[in-house]
Structures are given as structure tokens and as C-alpha cells.
N, C-alpha and C positions, 0 to 999 in steps of 0.2 A: 518537599512539595510546598509551594507557596500558596496555592489555592486549588480547589477542585476543578476538574474540567467542566465546561459548560454543556449541560444536557439539553438538547433540543428535541422535543417530543412532537410527533405529527400524528394526525388521526388516521392516515392511510400511507401505504408505501408509495403511492403515486405522488402524494403531497410531499413526502420526504425527498423523492427523486427530483421533483421540480425545484424544491428549495435548495438542495445540495448542488444541483447543476447550476442554478443561478449564482450561488455563492462562489463556486469554483470558477465559472466563466468570468465573473467580475474580477477575481484575483488575477487570473491569467491575462485578461485584457489590460489591467493596470500594470502588470509587469511588462507587457509588450509596449505599452505607451511610454514607460519609464526607461526601459533598457533595450527594447527592440526584439527581445526573445523571452520565452517562458518555458519552464519545465514542470511537467505533471507526472507524478508517480502514482500508480493505481494498483489495486489488488484484484485478484482473480476470484474464482468461485462463482456461485449463482447469485449471491446477494446484489452485486452492483449492476446487473444487466439493465434494469430499468433506469437507474441513474445514468449509465453510459449512454443509453438511447436518448435521454433528454439532453444530456450535455452535447452530444453529437449534433444536435439541431441548432445549437447556439451560433450566432453569426459573429464570431471573433476571427482574428487573423490566424487561422489554424496553421498556415504555412510557417509561422514563427514559433510554433509550439513543438517541443520535444516531449513525447510520451514514452514513459518506461514503466516497468512493473516493479512492485515491491518485492515479489518473489516469484519463483516459477518451479513447477515440477519438471524433472529432467526427462522430458518427452518431446518429440518433434511436433510441429504444428498440425500434422495430420492426425494427431491423437485428440480424442474428445476431452482428454484431461489437460490439454494445453491451455494455460492462461493466455498466452499470446494469441492463440486462435480465437479465444473468446473476445479479447479486446478488438481484434480485427473485425469480427462479426458485428459487435454491438457498439463500439465507440468510433472506430476509424471508418466511418461511413458518412455520407452526405457532406456537409461543410467540413467536418473533422477529417475527411479522407486525405486532406493535404498536409496533415501533421506529420512530423518525422517520428518514426517509431524505433525505439532501441530495445530489442528483446534480449533475453538472457541466453536462450538455447543456441548452442553450436553443435554441429553434428559430430559428436564424440560419445564414447560409451558412458562417461561419467563426468560430472563437473570438475573433478580434480584434474582430469586430463587436459583441460583448457583453462586452468586456474589463472595463469598469468595473463592470458588474453582477456578474460573476464575482468580481472583486476584493472587492467589498463583501460578497458572500455568504460568502466564506471568511474574511474578516477578522472577521466576527461570531462565528465558532466559538470557543468557550472553549479556551484553551491553558493548559498543555500538553494534548495528546490523552491519553487513558488507554491506548489500544492502537493501534499501527500495524503492520499485517502487509504486508510487501513480498514480491514475487516477483522472479524474475530470469530473463532470457532467455539463451540460449546465446551470444549476442553480447556478454554482459556488461552489458546494460541493466537498470535497475530503475526503477520508476515509468515515466515517459516520458523518462528520461535516456538517450537513444540515442547511440551513436557517430555522429559527423558531423551531429548535430542542429543546426539553425540557431540555436537559443537555448540551447544546452547551458550555456554559460558563465554566463548569467543564471540558469538554473534551479538550478545547483549552487553559486552564490555563497553562501558561509556568512553573508554580511553583508546579503543582500538583505532588504528589508522587504516585498517583494511576496509574497503568499501563493500565487499561481498564475502559470504561464507557458505560453503557447501554444508548441507544438513541431512542427516538421516535420523528418523525417529519412528517408533512403533505406530504412531497415529498419522504419519505423513504419507504412507503408501510408497511412492517412488522416491528416489533420492531427489533432493531439492537444492536450489540455490537461492539465497536471500540477501537483500541489503542488510547491512549491520545497523545496530541501533543508532550510532551517531549520524549516519547518513539519513535515516528515517526521520529523526527529530530535528535535523537541521533544515527546516522548511518554514516558509512564511505563513502557511496555513496548513495545519495538521488536523485531519478529521478522522474519526472512527465511526464507521457506518455499520449499524447493527439493526436487525429486524427480528420481531417475535418476542414473546414473553420470556422464553427460556434464555435467550441471549441477554436480555435486560437483567435477569437474575444473575447470570454469570458476570456481567459487568459490575453489578452492585457488590457481588462477592469479591471480585478482584480489587475493588476500592477499599476493602477491609485489610487489616494487617494480616500478613502471611508470607510464606516464602515465594520468591519470584519463580523458582524452577517448577513449582506446582501449577502456577498460572502465569505463564511468561508475558502475557499482556501487561502485567504489573511493571515490567521493565519500561514500557512506554508511559504508563500512568504515573510512574514515579520519577521520570526523567526530569532534569532541571527545567526543560521547556514545557512541562506539562500544563502550565497555566495558559498555554496557547492551544491546547487541545479542545476541539469541539466535537461532541458526541451527537450523532444524528440517529434517532430511534423512531420506529413506527411498529405497531403491533402486527 
């Protein structure tokens, strides 16, 4: 690790959402101006909803943006647990409705049943991504890198050539599918979005020495590109 991530503190979650949305929109607009297209990978859960809504209002050329997820629960979009459904409700609206969305879920009993289709789907994405926004759980997971996950070692292998990995873990609920560590950190702008005192304490603990499998967010914090990680926090 060459230097610590940059921690941006905000007085309110609304201020954080506004600042993160403005920063992400600027990176996407710059990519579109330079190459004609941009790629944005986002996380699910409840934390990013406000950020998504602010980002969706920004006037960039959304038709040139591909939006995908960092990870997904293996449930259809009719489920309240679906990250894809949450993204459609809170991000792919207004100006952002014209973005191209690339979800994970395919109608199959398990991610392993469509592993090759998923592999090819994500290998086709241009790399590096322009923006990747991660979240973090109070158990120290990010993406679907969970403590005690069955495929954790494969998912966080810095040398893996696989773009995605199925995951099952005690804290994950449903089976999941996640981008692997190399795909996540291969991005022009990498952000970790956390809110609340408890998650700040978890982040600070993850920055201390300790095993990665106990707090898998450490895999990202210790990745070679960690100097490009920006942490956004509000109480």
C-alpha cells in the first residue's frame, strides 16, 4: 500500500450524495468526451439510494453510459432483494433512464448454471471501468466478498482472470454473484460509500493490520491501486 485512501467527511448524507454524484458525473462526462462512452459499476443495498437519485438528475450524455452492478443477490427483479430492481427505481430514471444497463441475474436456479454466459457478458465490458462505487457492511464485506464465503479466495485473488465469481456465505442470505477483485480495482475512479458511526469504526478497523478473510474489504484497501480509493462518509 503506497498511501492511505482519501477520507472525505460530510456533515449530512444529503451533502455526501450531492458531492459523490457531482464527482461521478464529472468522471463519466470526461470519459464520454474522451472516448465517446463510459462505464459505471455501482453497489446495491439501501445506502446508495440518495446518491443514485442525485446522480440520475445530472445532465450528462447518459445514452453513452453503461451501468452495471458490483454484485447481485441471485433473485429476479420482482424480488425486493434485487439490486437490479433498486438501481432501476433510483438511478435509471429521469435523464439517466437512457443509460444502458447490464444486470447479473439470468433466469436460472443458480449462478453456476449460467456461469459461462455471465463470464462472457462481463468479459465484453471495456476496461478499465470509469467509475466503481463500493459499499461496505458492518461485517467488513464489500461487493459479495463476505467473511466465511465459499469462494472468497477465488473472488479476491489479484491474479484471477475470471471477471465474476458465485458466492455463498452465512451472512449473504441468497447465493450471490460478484465481480472479482481485479475487475473492481481496475477503474479510473474508485469510491467507497459508507454512512453512520458504526461503519466508520468498521472502516478504521479494516485499515489496521489483520487477516483479509476476517474483513474482506481489506482486499480492496490493500490492492495495488488503493492510492486511488476515495472514501465518502457522513454520520
